[in-house]
N, C-alpha and C positions, 0 to 999 in steps of 0.2 A: 783693830792691833796691825793690819796689814795694808800698810799703804801704798799706795802708785804714786809715782813721780814722772812727768811727759817731761816728754824738751823736743828741737829741733821745726817748730810750729818758725812761717815768714809772712812774708811776701812773694812771691815770684810771680812772672811773667807767664802767658799759656803756655803751651809744650814745654814748659822749665818739670823739674826734679825738685823731688824734698825725702826726708828718711826720719819719721819720726821716730820717741823711743820711750821707753816705757818701762820704767826699771823699778821691779817690785818692793820691799820689803827683806821676804822671804820667798819657801823653792815656788814657778811655780807645778807642778807634781801636787801644791792645797788643790787644784783649781781642776773643771773638771775643762774649762776652757779657759782661754784669756779672747780679748775681742777689739779689737776698735771703731767704737759709734766715729758715727756726726750729726750734726745739729745746724742749719742753715737760720737765717730770718728769717723769722715766720711759718718757720721748716717746723714739721716733727721730727726728735730722733733718727735716724736712721742706723740700722746696722751694716757697717760697711767692708771687714772680712772677721771669724774669726783660726785662728787657731789650736785646739788638741792637744790634750795630753799623747796623746799616738801620732800627733803630729800632722796628722791629717786637719782641713782647712777649707773652705766657705766664704765665698766672696758676693756679694751683691753685683748686682747683671748690669747694671751702667759703675764700673769699676774695673772687674774683671778683661785682664788681658795687662789691664797699665798699672793697677795697683799690683807689691806684695808683702805676707804679715812671713812674715818668719817670726823666730826663740833662738835664745844663747844660753839653752837653762846651764852654766857653771855662772855665767853675770846674774842669774835672775829678772830677764829685761827680754819684751820683745819688741817687737818693728814694725815699722809699715812703712815699704816704701814706693815710693807716687812718682807715678812718671806721664809724662805728656800728659800736665791737668790743664785743665780747663778750666774757667771762668763757676763754673756752675760747683765746682766743685770749692767752695769755699763755702767755708764753715769751719763753726765750732769741733774740732776733735778729741772724743774724751777715751778713754782706757781699762778696759771692763776684765777685772778676771770673775769669774763666775764656781761654783757649787752647786751646786743641788740637793745634793745624800752627803750632811747633813746641812741643809740650808746655811749661802753663803756666800756674798754679794758688793766686793768695792768695785769706787770708782774715783778714777781720778782727773787731777781740776780740772783739764780742759786747757789746750791750746790750737789757739788762732791758726791758723792759712787762705789764705786768701790768692787768692791769681788773678793777676789785673795787671791787663800794658803799662 
């Protein structure tokens, strides 16, 4: 029912920045939190950042201080600002909408982020 559409991925040099967007087809208040995950080749999916309906945020240690998750409730959109990018940040990034009760779990299609010289 709810769809997530991602944009903003691409190729960037080390030290550069990207801003990912995740547009939802419904209100963000339908979910407990919105999150960004990533999966690098040969590795498991990793939680990168999470934001609750109350605006509280959590970050993976590997991105803390470099990435910022935010939301625009009027636009039903979640953002991930990525600064000081490193080659190890290269991965497919996925947007996720989650609700515990009643259960609901929706994923975006993924967008490729490549950090390379």
